C-alpha positions in Angstrom: -63.5 -67.9 -42.5 -64.6 -66.2 -39.3 -62.0 -67.8 -37.1 -59.4 -66.7 -39.5 -60.3 -63.2 -39.4 -60.6 -62.9 -35.4 -56.8 -64.4 -35.2 -55.9 -61.8 -37.5 -57.6 -58.8 -35.4 -56.4 -60.2 -32.2 -52.7 -60.1 -33.7 -53.2 -56.3 -35.0 -54.6 -55.6 -31.7 -51.8 -57.1 -29.8 -48.9 -55.4 -31.7 -50.9 -51.7 -31.3 -50.7 -52.8 -27.8 -46.7 -53.3 -27.8 -46.1 -50.1 -29.7 -48.0 -48.4 -27.5 -46.1 -49.8 -25.0 -43.3 -48.8 -26.0 -44.0 -45.3 -26.6 -45.0 -44.6 -23.0 -41.8 -46.4 -21.9 -40.0 -44.1 -24.4 -41.8 -40.7 -23.0 -41.6 -41.7 -19.5 -37.7 -42.0 -19.8 -37.2 -38.9 -22.2 -39.4 -36.5 -20.1 -37.7 -33.6 -18.4 -40.2 -31.3 -16.1 -39.7 -27.7 -16.5 -38.6 -26.0 -13.3 -38.5 -22.4 -12.9 -34.6 -21.1 -12.9 -33.8 -20.6 -8.9 -30.8 -17.4 -9.3 -28.1 -17.5 -6.7 -27.9 -14.5 -5.2 -25.1 -12.2 -6.2 -22.9 -11.1 -3.1 -22.0 -7.5 -3.2 -17.9 -7.3 -2.7 -17.0 -3.8 -3.6 -16.2 -1.9 -0.7 -14.3 1.1 -1.9 -12.2 1.4 -5.1 -9.3 -0.1 -6.7 -5.9 1.3 -7.2 -3.1 0.9 -9.5 0.7 0.5 -8.6 1.3 4.0 -9.1 -1.0 4.9 -6.9 0.1 3.1 -3.9 4.1 2.6 -4.4 5.3 6.5 -3.5 8.1 8.3 -2.4 7.7 10.2 1.0 10.2 13.0 0.3 12.1 14.8 -2.3 15.2 16.6 -1.9 16.8 19.3 -4.2 20.8 19.3 -3.8 21.7 22.6 -5.7 24.9 24.8 -4.9 25.3 25.2 -1.3 21.9 24.5 -0.3 19.1 21.8 0.3 15.5 22.2 -0.5 12.9 19.5 -0.1 9.4 18.6 0.8 7.0 15.7 2.2 3.5 17.4 0.5 2.1 15.3 -2.4 1.6 18.1 -5.0 5.5 18.9 -4.9 6.3 15.2 -5.3 3.6 14.4 -7.6 5.2 16.7 -9.7 8.1 15.2 -10.3 6.7 11.6 -11.0 4.1 13.1 -13.2 7.6 14.2 -15.2 9.1 11.0 -15.0 6.4 9.0 -16.3 6.9 10.5 -19.7 10.8 9.3 -20.0 12.1 6.0 -21.5 14.4 4.6 -18.9 17.4 2.5 -20.8 19.2 -0.4 -20.0 19.9 -0.3 -15.9 23.4 -1.7 -15.1 25.1 -2.3 -11.5 27.4 0.5 -10.5 28.7 -0.1 -7.2 28.1 -3.3 -5.3 29.4 -2.6 -2.1 28.5 1.4 -1.8 29.6 2.7 1.6 27.5 5.4 3.6 29.7 8.4 2.6 29.5 7.1 -1.1 25.7 7.3 -0.6 25.4 10.4 1.0 27.7 12.2 -1.7 25.6 10.5 -4.3 22.3 12.7 -2.6 24.2 15.7 -2.0 26.3 16.2 -5.2 24.8 19.6 -6.9 22.0 19.2 -9.4 20.2 15.8 -8.2 17.1 15.5 -6.9 16.6 12.3 -4.4 13.0 10.4 -3.9 13.1 8.7 -0.9 11.0 5.5 -0.6 9.9 4.0 2.8 10.7 0.6 1.7 12.5 -1.2 -1.5 11.3 -0.8 -4.5 11.5 -4.0 -6.9 12.7 -2.8 -10.2 10.2 -5.2 -12.3 7.7 -3.7 -9.9 8.9 0.0 -10.9 8.6 -0.8 -14.3 4.5 -1.2 -14.0 4.8 2.7 -13.0 7.4 3.9 -15.5 8.8 3.0 -19.1 11.8 1.1 -19.6 13.1 0.4 -22.9 14.9 -3.1 -21.9 12.4 -5.2 -20.1 15.0 -7.5 -19.1 15.6 -6.1 -15.6 18.3 -7.1 -12.8 16.7 -8.9 -9.7 17.4 -5.7 -7.7 15.4 -3.1 -5.6 15.9 0.7 -4.5 14.7 3.3 -1.7 16.4 6.1 -2.9 16.1 7.3 -6.7 18.5 10.3 -7.7 18.1 12.1 -10.9 20.9 13.9 -12.3 20.6 16.9 -14.5 23.1 19.0 -16.2 23.3 22.1 -18.0 23.1 20.7 -21.6 20.5 21.2 -24.0 20.1 17.1 -24.7 17.4 14.9 -23.8 18.9 12.7 -21.5 18.9 12.5 -17.6 21.0 10.0 -15.5 19.3 8.2 -13.0 20.7 6.2 -9.7 18.8 3.3 -8.2 20.5 3.4 -4.8 19.7 0.5 -2.0 20.8 2.1 1.2 20.2 -1.6 2.8 21.9 -3.7 0.6 24.2 -1.0 -0.5 24.1 -1.5 -3.9 24.0 1.0 -6.7 22.3 0.7 -10.2 22.5 3.3 -12.7 20.8 4.3 -16.4 19.8 7.0 -18.3 16.3 8.5 -19.2 15.7 9.6 -23.1 12.7 11.5 -24.4 12.9 14.3 -21.7 11.9 17.4 -21.9 14.6 19.5 -20.2 13.1 22.6 -20.5 9.9 21.9 -19.0 12.0 19.8 -16.2 13.8 23.0 -15.8 11.2 25.1 -15.9 8.2 23.5 -13.8 10.5 21.8 -11.2 14.6 23.1 -10.6 13.5 26.6 -11.1 10.6 26.2 -8.8 13.2 24.2 -5.9 14.3 27.0 -4.4 10.7 28.2 -3.0 10.4 24.7 -0.9 11.9 24.5 2.6 15.3 24.5 3.6 16.4 21.5 4.8 19.7 20.9 6.8 22.1 17.3 6.2 23.0 16.1 9.4 26.4 14.5 9.0 27.4 11.2 11.0 30.7 9.4 10.9 30.1 6.2 9.4 26.2 6.2 8.9 23.7 7.8 6.7 22.8 11.8 6.9 19.7 12.3 8.4 18.2 15.7 6.5 15.7 17.8 8.2 13.9 21.1 8.1 15.8 24.4 9.0 12.7 26.8 9.7 9.3 25.8 12.0 6.6 23.8 10.2 3.0 25.2 9.5 0.7 22.4 9.6 -3.0 21.4 10.1 -5.0 19.8 12.7 -7.8 18.0 11.5 -10.9 16.5 13.5 -13.3 14.0 11.8 -16.7 11.8 12.3 -15.7 8.4 12.4 -17.0 6.2 9.7 -16.9 2.5 10.2 -17.1 0.1 7.6 -19.6 -3.0 8.6 -17.5 -6.2 8.8 -20.2 -7.9 7.4 -18.6 -6.5 3.8 -15.5 -7.9 4.8 -17.2 -11.4 5.5 -19.0 -11.5 2.5 -15.3 -10.4 0.5 -12.9 -13.2 2.1 -15.4 -16.4 2.6 -15.5 -18.3 -0.5 -19.7 -19.2 1.1 -20.6 -16.2 3.3 -23.9 -17.6 3.9 -22.1 -20.6 5.4 -19.9 -18.1 8.0 -21.1 -18.2 11.8 -21.0 -15.3 13.7 -20.0 -15.6 17.2 -19.9 -12.1 19.5 -16.9 -11.8 21.8 -19.3 -9.2 23.8 -17.9 -5.4 23.7 -14.5 -6.1 22.8 -15.2 -7.9 19.4 -17.1 -10.6 17.0 -15.9 -13.7 15.3 -16.7 -15.1 11.9 -15.8 -18.6 10.8 -16.4 -21.1 8.6 -14.9 -25.0 8.3 -11.4 -23.4 7.1 -11.3 -19.7 7.6 -11.5 -17.6 10.6 -12.1 -13.7 10.8 -11.9 -11.9 14.5 -13.3 -8.2 14.6 -11.2 -6.2 17.1 -13.3 -3.1 18.7 -11.0 -1.5 20.5 -8.1 -1.0 18.1 -10.8 -0.9 14.6 -8.8 -3.7 13.5 -10.1 -7.2 11.5 -7.8 -10.0 11.4 -8.4 -12.8 8.7 -6.7 -16.0 8.9 -7.2 -19.1 6.2 -4.6 -21.6 8.2 -4.6 -24.1 5.2 -3.0 -21.4 3.0 0.0 -21.0 5.1 3.8 -21.5 3.8 7.1 -21.4 4.7 8.5 -20.6 1.1 9.7 -17.3 0.5 8.4 -15.1 -1.8 9.8 -13.3 -5.1 9.4 -9.5 -4.1 7.8 -8.0 -7.3 5.4 -11.2 -7.5 4.4 -10.5 -3.7 3.5 -6.8 -4.2 1.8 -7.6 -7.3 -0.5 -10.0 -5.6 -1.0 -8.2 -2.7 -2.5 -5.0 -4.7 -4.6 -7.7 -6.9 -6.0 -9.4 -3.7 -7.4 -5.5 -2.5 -8.4 -4.8 -5.8 -10.6 -7.7 -5.9 -12.8 -6.5 -3.0 -12.3 -2.9 -3.8 -10.6 -2.8 -0.2 -8.7 0.5 -0.9 -10.4 2.9 1.8 -8.2 5.3 2.1 -4.6 6.5 1.1 -2.2 3.3 1.7 0.8 3.4 0.4 3.7 0.3 0.5 5.3 1.0 3.6 7.5 -2.9 4.2 8.2 -6.0 2.6 9.5 -9.2 4.0 10.2 -11.8 0.7 11.3 -14.5 3.9 7.5 -14.7 5.6 5.8 -13.2 2.3 4.5 -10.4 4.1 3.7 -7.0 2.9 2.4 -3.9 4.5 1.3 -0.4 3.4 0.8 2.1 5.5 -2.4 4.9 6.0 -1.7 8.2 5.0 -3.8 11.4 5.3 -2.9 14.6 3.0 0.4 12.9 2.2 1.4 12.5 5.4 2.0 8.7 7.3 -1.0 8.5 9.8 0.0 6.3 13.4 -1.8 5.9 16.8 -1.0 4.3 19.6 -4.8 3.0 20.3 -6.1 2.6 16.7 -4.5 0.0 13.5 -3.3 2.3 10.4 -2.2 -0.5 8.5 -3.1 -3.1 6.5 -0.8 -6.2 6.4 -0.9 -9.5 4.2 1.1 -12.7 4.7 0.9 -14.9 1.4 0.9 -18.2 1.4 0.2 -21.6 -0.7 -1.0 -19.2 -4.0 -3.2 -16.8 -2.0 -3.5 -15.0 1.3 -2.4 -16.9 4.3 -3.3 -13.9 7.0 -5.2 -10.2 6.3 -4.8 -7.5 9.2 -6.3 -4.0 8.3 -8.9 -1.6 9.6 -12.4 -1.5 9.3 -12.9 2.5 9.4 -12.5 5.4 6.9 -11.3 8.7 6.6 -11.8 9.4 3.3 -15.3 9.5 3.2 -15.5 11.2 6.8 -16.7 14.5 7.6 -14.4 17.0 8.8 -15.9 19.4 11.4 -13.2 21.1 13.2 -9.5 22.5 11.7 -7.2 24.2 13.2 -3.6 25.6 12.3 -0.5 24.2 14.4 3.4 25.5 14.3 6.0 22.6 14.4 9.6 23.6 15.3 12.0 22.9 12.8 13.5 19.1 12.4 16.8 20.3 13.1 15.6 21.7 16.7 13.9 18.6 17.2 16.8 16.8 16.4 19.0 18.9 18.7 16.3 17.6 21.5 16.3 14.1 20.7 20.3 13.5 20.0 19.8 13.3 24.2 18.2 9.8 24.5 20.4 7.2 24.3 20.0 5.4 21.2 19.9 8.9 19.3 23.1 6.8 17.2 20.6 4.5 15.8 18.1 7.1 14.7 17.6 6.7 10.5 14.8 9.1 9.8 12.9 12.2 11.4 9.8 13.4 9.6 6.2 14.9 10.4 3.4 12.4 10.7 -0.2 12.4 11.5 -0.7 11.4 15.5 -4.1 9.9 15.2 -6.2 9.7 18.1 -10.4 8.7 19.3 -12.8 10.2 21.2 -15.2 6.8 21.2 -17.9 8.8 23.4 -18.5 11.3 20.5 -17.2 9.0 17.4 -14.7 11.6 16.8 -11.1 10.7 15.3 -8.2 13.6 15.7 -5.5 14.2 13.6 -2.2 16.2 15.2 0.8 16.7 13.5 3.6 15.3 15.1 7.3 14.8 14.9 8.4 11.0 15.2 11.8 9.5 14.4 12.6 5.9 13.5 14.7 3.3 14.8 14.6 -0.1 13.9 11.5 -0.2 11.9 9.8 1.4 15.1 8.6 5.2 14.8 8.5 7.0 18.0 6.7 10.2 18.5 8.2 13.1 20.2 5.4 14.4 22.6 4.5 18.2 22.5 5.8 18.7 26.1 9.6 18.1 24.7 9.0 20.3 22.1 7.4 22.9 24.1 10.6 23.1 26.3 9.5 20.8 28.7 11.0 17.2 30.1 11.9 15.1 27.8 9.4 12.8 26.9 8.6 10.0 24.1 5.4 8.5 23.2 
């Protein structure tokens, strides 16, 4: 009997060992150690601020045509009054009025009495404009304009007639605006027009007219301490893995940042950086409204609006769009400092991005002075002597930016400029002061 019980005990012990082995094996397989959570550092890519479409797509001049007089302005407050009123209107169906308007017809649209014209520096797609103003019909034509003419009449109705004119393609579209506060528009805008500077129309056979001021211009000159933005901020914003980016010094002329797919060059001389992602390059053209919207979104992604930059140029064929620096409502141009943001788009993203890395908005002004410029008419009378005078497309006051790197200062001097073939040329102070004819 004793041997029988011993065998039974052995069997029980063996069963227990098997169960224990299975339990240990399951525990090992399912064991998961507890690790401390490793937090990935968040890169701060907020450089300055975001902007809306209405902040960057703006006219640079407004012109009022009344009986026997032209009045106008290039200052922001006067232009903003009209834009604020427009935003309250509802624009109805837009229709093609003239498929091939002559330059004389376009001139007539502008100078006909009881009309306001807003001048835009580049073609604005109607679909882009619909993000700024209210359109009753969302089915807009694939058209663009660079002159918006508003026609008012003496009737008490709440309608205005609008003309969307493209001077480059010589097309005219028309519409009407409802929900117009005619009395408010007349009291706040029309009646105040006579207080604005007088303008002259310079008529040229077979060409668009030029519009210039009739009297000397009282302006301000400014001196600022230059405030630079650390290029590292743009590196963190533009590269997908900033921690893997390599930096190479170019000595006193610049700095280079690169990873396995992109390159960013920093030019110390022109205060400019250039980012390139070759893999995104594309030869396909873009839709203008999508290109403008994408470019706005891209800069907003890193809060890259460091100053007052405004839509200035577009080329859908190579997917290029540019925004020009403005100061106190005027374009800022320079011969030694970059003053423009330019993007080239490719395969669903930016292929090339060129821009300044300094700020005027946050800089400290240390000096201001009054400057009187001659009238636009007298300026035109002087430059009309140059060989290419017949090619002049516009004449306007801009700020000329110059730098004193020894003291980290920038100076903004108001100057007359004229436009030929997309290039602004400064009329030097010597010619305006009665000296030898000279251009810069």
